[in-house]
C-alpha positions as CSV (number, residue, x, y, z in Angstrom):
1,M,15.4,-0.8,-17.4
2,R,19.1,-1.3,-17.7
3,Q,19.5,1.3,-20.5
4,Q,17.5,3.9,-18.5
5,R,19.2,2.9,-15.2
6,L,15.9,2.5,-13.4
7,G,17.2,0.1,-10.7
8,Q,16.9,-3.6,-10.1
9,A,14.0,-5.9,-10.5
10,T,13.5,-9.5,-9.5
11,F,11.4,-11.8,-11.8
12,V,9.8,-14.8,-10.2
13,P,8.3,-17.5,-12.4
14,I,4.6,-17.8,-11.6
15,E,4.7,-21.6,-12.2
16,T,7.3,-22.2,-9.5
17,V,6.7,-19.5,-6.9
18,Q,6.3,-20.8,-3.4
19,V,3.5,-18.9,-1.6
20,K,3.1,-18.9,2.1
21,P,-0.6,-19.5,3.1
22,I,-2.4,-16.4,4.1
23,N,-3.4,-16.4,7.8
24,D,-7.2,-16.2,8.0
25,K,-7.2,-14.6,11.4
26,Y,-6.2,-11.3,9.8
27,R,-9.4,-11.1,7.8
28,T,-11.3,-10.0,10.9
29,F,-8.3,-9.0,13.1
30,A,-9.3,-5.4,13.7
31,K,-12.1,-3.2,12.7
32,G,-11.0,-0.9,9.9
33,A,-8.2,-3.3,8.7
34,R,-8.6,-5.7,5.8
35,L,-6.2,-8.1,4.1
36,A,-4.7,-6.5,1.0
37,I,-5.5,-9.5,-1.1
38,D,-9.2,-9.0,-0.3
39,V,-9.2,-5.4,-1.3
40,I,-7.5,-5.8,-4.7
41,T,-9.3,-6.9,-7.9
42,F,-7.3,-9.1,-10.1
43,D,-7.5,-11.8,-12.7
44,P,-7.7,-15.4,-11.2
45,A,-4.8,-16.4,-13.5
46,V,-2.4,-14.3,-11.4
47,E,-3.7,-15.2,-8.0
48,K,-0.5,-16.9,-6.9
49,A,1.5,-13.8,-7.9
50,M,-0.8,-11.5,-5.9
51,E,-0.6,-13.7,-2.9
52,F,3.2,-13.7,-3.1
53,A,3.3,-9.9,-3.4
54,C,0.7,-9.1,-0.7
55,G,1.2,-11.8,1.8
56,N,-0.4,-10.9,5.1
57,A,-0.4,-7.1,4.4
58,L,-3.3,-5.2,5.9
59,V,-4.9,-2.2,4.4
60,C,-5.9,0.1,7.3
61,E,-8.4,3.0,7.2
62,T,-6.3,5.2,9.5
63,M,-2.8,5.5,10.8
64,Q,-4.1,4.8,14.4
65,I,-5.5,1.4,13.3
66,A,-2.2,0.5,11.6
67,K,-0.2,1.5,14.7
68,H,-2.6,-0.5,16.9
69,V,-2.2,-3.6,14.8
70,C,1.6,-3.4,14.3
71,Y,2.8,-2.0,17.6
72,D,0.2,-2.4,20.3
73,R,-0.9,-5.9,19.3
74,G,2.6,-6.8,18.2
75,Q,1.7,-8.6,14.9
76,E,4.3,-9.3,12.2
77,V,2.3,-7.8,9.3
78,K,2.7,-4.9,7.0
79,G,0.2,-2.1,7.8
80,V,-0.7,0.1,4.8
């Protein structure tokens, strides 16, 4: 990366990463929005890394649903 000047990267050791618990209320928060961790298929060995990366991010079916969750309902989540 350094030789090709691709930018910066942060490496977090999976053994010591501190993961915030996922808020279960977002699993059924809005119709058409699902937690990103529930949508992605991954190896159970990297579950902590995926929880760290996704957090409480929601995958929304439409832009209107994402706007509704983030702005109208005022939730501190990432809407994708």
